[in-house]
C-alpha positions as CSV (number, residue, x, y, z in Angstrom):
1,M,-106.9,-6.8,17.0
2,I,-103.5,-5.8,15.8
3,V,-102.4,-7.8,12.8
4,K,-98.9,-8.7,11.6
5,I,-98.8,-10.9,8.6
6,A,-95.4,-12.2,7.2
7,V,-95.2,-13.2,3.5
8,L,-92.3,-15.4,2.6
9,S,-91.1,-18.0,0.1
10,G,-88.3,-20.6,0.0
11,K,-86.5,-18.7,-2.7
12,G,-86.7,-15.4,-4.7
13,G,-88.8,-14.9,-7.8
14,T,-91.9,-16.8,-6.7
15,G,-94.1,-13.7,-6.3
16,K,-93.6,-12.8,-2.7
17,T,-93.6,-9.1,-3.3
18,T,-96.5,-9.4,-5.7
19,V,-98.6,-10.9,-3.0
20,S,-97.3,-8.6,-0.2
21,T,-98.0,-5.3,-2.1
22,N,-101.4,-6.3,-3.5
23,L,-102.6,-7.8,-0.2
24,A,-101.4,-4.8,1.8
25,A,-103.3,-2.5,-0.6
26,A,-106.4,-4.6,-0.5
27,M,-106.4,-4.6,3.3
28,G,-105.4,-1.0,3.6
29,I,-102.6,-1.6,6.0
30,A,-98.9,-0.7,6.3
31,Y,-96.4,-2.4,4.0
32,V,-93.0,-3.3,5.4
33,D,-90.2,-4.4,3.0
34,F,-87.6,-6.5,4.8
35,D,-86.0,-7.6,1.6
36,V,-83.3,-5.0,2.1
37,E,-80.8,-6.6,-0.3
38,E,-83.1,-5.9,-3.2
39,P,-86.3,-4.1,-2.1
40,N,-88.9,-3.5,-4.9
41,G,-92.2,-2.9,-3.1
42,H,-91.9,0.8,-3.9
43,I,-92.2,0.0,-7.6
44,F,-95.8,-1.1,-7.1
45,L,-97.0,1.0,-4.2
46,K,-95.5,4.3,-5.3
47,P,-94.9,5.7,-1.8
48,R,-95.0,9.4,-1.1
49,N,-93.3,11.8,1.3
50,L,-90.3,9.4,1.7
51,E,-87.9,10.2,4.5
52,E,-84.5,8.7,4.2
53,T,-82.3,7.9,7.3
54,D,-78.9,6.4,7.4
55,V,-78.4,3.1,9.3
56,N,-75.0,2.9,11.0
57,I,-73.3,0.4,13.2
58,M,-70.6,1.4,15.7
59,T,-67.2,0.0,14.4
60,P,-64.0,-0.2,16.4
61,V,-60.9,1.9,15.8
62,I,-57.6,0.8,17.5
63,D,-55.3,3.3,19.1
64,H,-52.1,1.6,18.3
65,E,-50.1,3.8,20.7
66,K,-52.2,2.6,23.7
67,C,-52.6,-1.0,22.5
68,T,-50.4,-3.5,24.3
69,L,-51.4,-6.5,22.0
70,C,-52.9,-8.2,25.1
71,N,-55.3,-10.0,22.7
72,I,-58.3,-9.6,25.0
73,C,-60.3,-7.8,22.3
74,V,-59.6,-10.6,19.8
75,E,-60.7,-13.3,22.3
76,T,-63.8,-11.3,23.2
77,C,-65.0,-10.8,19.6
78,Q,-67.5,-13.6,18.7
79,F,-67.4,-12.7,15.0
80,N,-63.7,-12.9,14.2
81,A,-63.7,-9.2,13.3
82,L,-60.4,-8.6,15.0
83,A,-57.0,-10.3,14.4
84,N,-53.7,-10.0,16.2
85,T,-50.8,-10.0,13.7
86,G,-48.2,-9.7,16.5
87,K,-47.5,-6.2,15.4
88,K,-50.9,-4.6,15.6
89,I,-54.6,-5.4,15.8
90,L,-56.5,-5.5,12.5
91,V,-60.2,-4.7,12.2
92,F,-62.3,-6.5,9.6
93,E,-65.1,-4.0,9.3
94,D,-67.3,-6.3,7.2
95,L,-67.4,-8.9,9.9
96,C,-68.1,-6.4,12.8
97,H,-71.7,-6.6,14.2
98,G,-71.3,-3.4,16.2
99,C,-71.9,-5.0,19.6
100,G,-69.2,-2.9,21.3
101,A,-67.8,-5.9,23.3
102,C,-64.2,-5.3,22.3
103,S,-64.2,-1.7,23.5
104,L,-65.7,-2.7,26.8
105,A,-63.2,-5.5,27.3
106,C,-60.1,-3.5,26.4
107,P,-58.2,-2.8,29.7
108,E,-56.1,-0.1,28.1
109,E,-59.1,1.9,26.7
110,A,-57.3,1.7,23.3
111,I,-60.5,1.1,21.3
112,S,-62.9,3.8,20.3
113,E,-65.9,3.5,17.9
114,Y,-67.2,5.4,14.9
115,P,-70.6,5.1,13.1
116,R,-70.1,3.2,9.9
117,K,-73.0,3.5,7.3
118,I,-74.3,0.1,6.2
119,G,-77.5,1.2,4.5
120,V,-80.6,3.4,4.6
121,L,-84.2,3.1,5.6
122,Y,-87.2,4.8,4.1
123,E,-90.4,5.9,5.7
124,G,-93.4,7.2,3.9
125,T,-97.0,6.5,2.9
126,Y,-98.9,4.9,0.1
127,D,-102.6,5.7,-0.2
128,E,-103.5,6.2,3.5
129,S,-101.2,3.6,4.9
130,G,-97.6,3.4,6.1
131,F,-94.6,2.4,4.0
132,Y,-91.4,1.1,5.5
133,S,-88.4,-0.1,3.7
134,G,-84.6,-0.2,3.7
135,K,-81.6,-0.9,1.4
136,M,-78.2,-2.3,2.2
137,A,-75.1,-0.4,1.0
138,L,-73.1,-2.0,-1.7
139,N,-70.6,-4.7,-0.5
140,E,-72.2,-4.9,3.0
141,P,-72.8,-8.5,4.1
142,M,-75.3,-7.9,7.0
143,A,-78.9,-7.1,6.5
144,G,-79.9,-7.8,10.1
145,P,-79.2,-4.3,11.6
146,I,-81.2,-2.6,8.9
147,I,-84.1,-5.0,9.4
148,T,-84.0,-4.3,13.2
149,E,-84.0,-0.6,12.6
150,I,-87.0,-0.8,10.3
151,K,-88.8,-2.8,12.9
152,R,-88.2,0.0,15.5
153,R,-89.7,2.6,13.2
154,I,-93.1,0.8,12.9
155,P,-95.5,2.6,15.3
156,K,-96.8,0.3,18.0
157,G,-100.3,-1.0,17.3
158,T,-99.9,-0.7,13.5
159,D,-101.4,-3.5,11.4
160,H,-98.9,-4.4,8.7
161,I,-97.7,-6.9,6.2
162,V,-94.1,-7.9,6.1
163,D,-92.4,-8.7,2.8
164,C,-89.7,-11.0,4.1
165,S,-86.3,-11.7,2.5
166,P,-86.3,-14.7,0.2
167,G,-85.1,-18.1,1.4
168,T,-84.9,-19.3,5.0
169,S,-81.9,-17.3,6.4
170,C,-81.6,-15.5,9.7
171,N,-83.0,-12.4,7.9
172,V,-86.2,-14.3,7.2
173,V,-86.4,-15.4,10.9
174,K,-86.2,-11.7,11.9
175,G,-89.1,-10.9,9.5
176,V,-91.4,-13.7,10.6
177,D,-90.7,-13.3,14.3
178,G,-93.7,-12.0,16.1
179,A,-96.1,-12.6,13.2
180,D,-99.7,-13.7,13.8
181,Y,-99.8,-15.5,10.5
182,A,-97.5,-16.4,7.6
183,I,-98.4,-16.6,3.9
184,M,-96.2,-19.0,2.0
185,V,-95.9,-18.0,-1.7
186,T,-94.9,-20.7,-4.1
187,E,-95.1,-21.7,-7.8
188,P,-96.4,-25.0,-9.1
189,S,-93.2,-26.8,-10.0
190,V,-90.9,-29.4,-8.5
191,F,-88.4,-26.7,-7.6
192,G,-91.1,-24.5,-6.1
193,L,-92.3,-27.4,-4.0
194,H,-88.8,-28.1,-2.7
195,D,-88.3,-24.6,-1.6
196,L,-91.8,-24.3,-0.1
197,K,-91.1,-27.3,2.1
198,L,-88.0,-25.5,3.5
199,A,-90.0,-22.4,4.3
200,V,-92.8,-24.4,5.9
201,E,-90.3,-26.3,8.1
202,L,-88.9,-22.9,9.3
203,V,-92.3,-21.5,10.1
204,E,-93.4,-24.7,11.8
205,E,-90.3,-24.5,14.0
206,M,-91.5,-21.0,15.0
207,T,-95.0,-22.3,15.7
208,I,-96.7,-19.7,13.5
209,P,-99.9,-20.7,11.7
210,M,-99.7,-20.4,7.9
211,G,-101.4,-20.9,4.6
212,I,-100.3,-21.1,0.9
213,V,-100.8,-18.9,-2.1
214,I,-100.0,-20.4,-5.5
215,N,-98.6,-17.9,-7.9
216,R,-98.5,-18.4,-11.7
217,S,-101.2,-21.1,-11.2
218,N,-101.3,-23.7,-14.0
219,E,-101.9,-27.4,-14.7
220,Y,-99.3,-28.4,-12.2
221,D,-101.1,-26.9,-9.2
222,H,-101.7,-30.5,-8.0
223,L,-98.0,-30.7,-6.9
224,I,-98.7,-28.0,-4.3
225,E,-102.3,-29.0,-3.5
226,D,-101.3,-32.6,-2.7
227,Y,-98.5,-31.4,-0.4
228,A,-100.9,-28.9,1.3
229,R,-103.4,-31.6,1.9
230,E,-100.8,-34.0,3.3
231,S,-99.5,-31.2,5.6
232,N,-102.9,-29.9,6.6
233,L,-102.2,-26.5,5.1
234,R,-104.9,-24.3,3.6
235,I,-104.6,-23.0,0.0
236,L,-105.5,-19.3,0.5
237,G,-105.8,-18.6,-3.2
238,K,-104.3,-18.8,-6.7
239,I,-102.9,-16.1,-9.0
240,P,-103.2,-17.0,-12.6
241,F,-100.3,-17.5,-15.0
242,S,-101.5,-15.0,-17.6
243,K,-100.2,-12.6,-20.2
244,Q,-102.4,-9.8,-18.6
245,A,-100.8,-10.3,-15.2
246,A,-97.3,-10.3,-16.6
247,R,-98.1,-7.1,-18.6
248,I,-99.4,-5.3,-15.5
249,Y,-96.4,-6.5,-13.4
250,S,-93.9,-5.4,-16.0
251,E,-95.4,-1.9,-16.0
252,G,-94.9,-1.6,-12.2
253,R,-98.6,-1.6,-11.4
254,L,-100.6,-3.6,-8.8
255,L,-102.3,-6.7,-10.3
256,S,-105.4,-5.7,-8.4
257,E,-105.9,-2.9,-10.9
258,D,-107.3,-5.6,-13.2
259,P,-110.9,-6.2,-12.0
260,Q,-110.7,-10.0,-12.4
261,I,-107.4,-10.3,-10.5
262,A,-108.7,-7.8,-7.9
263,G,-111.4,-10.3,-7.1
264,I,-108.8,-12.9,-6.4
265,F,-107.0,-10.7,-3.9
266,D,-110.3,-9.8,-2.3
267,S,-110.9,-13.5,-1.8
268,I,-107.4,-14.0,-0.4
269,K,-107.9,-11.1,1.9
270,A,-111.1,-12.5,3.3
271,T,-109.5,-16.0,3.8
272,V,-106.4,-14.5,5.4
273,L,-108.4,-12.4,7.8
274,E,-110.5,-15.5,8.7
275,E,-107.3,-17.5,9.4
276,V,-105.7,-14.7,11.4
277,S,-108.8,-14.2,13.5
278,H,-108.8,-17.9,14.3
279,A,-105.1,-18.0,15.0
280,V,-105.2,-15.0,17.3
281,S,-108.2,-16.3,19.2
282,H,-106.5,-19.6,19.9
283,S,-103.1,-18.2,20.8
């Protein structure tokens, strides 16, 4: 059974990467960081033998001597990356998705393309498992092409945990797509519950089974537990709100290095594998 588990949250800062890295290490499977705007899984897993590869998208260049200002390229572009000023065609590189439609549509063959760097991806190992990550270049607005490229680098048949982007954007959809199971990480607060509901709604729309991990567990856990009961969602485990956990985290170490917290992740691992097995057998 090949396993793909997506870990997500309705917002940043809830402990998504904490759960992703510790659970990947506990399960001994590959870790994939799709949070390419601010990846930090490497801080905790300490990957080795990292190979760095540029991620480029093909971006149009207008030959103004050949261009007749027919406007076909502008009308073809679905992303408003081209504009006709009446004197020349302008290219807004930040809006370009690299689809190549404009160059194909140009009747004068006045559009060529060049590879524009939008980020990098990293491949390596931690322990005996794979590590895959990426990072957007500064001022780049689109994470999608980098996430797509990371996906292509994961060997077929590799069990892995995906550390999704925060929130419920298109980038999160890319990360969750194809998952056997989703882990929703939340914190016991009114704001945490609000964002959890958004993430649950997204995953429900994608018809992917899911469960909840409560991070920074405290006396307000009932907020999440009541919602989970009403929504028929399983609480997979709770990570304590403790000074020891905060200290380990701040030192860039896995929480599972603490024997007591390691037991919590072993329990979460067993519950998740049970849920995944049930989900796959009924898919």
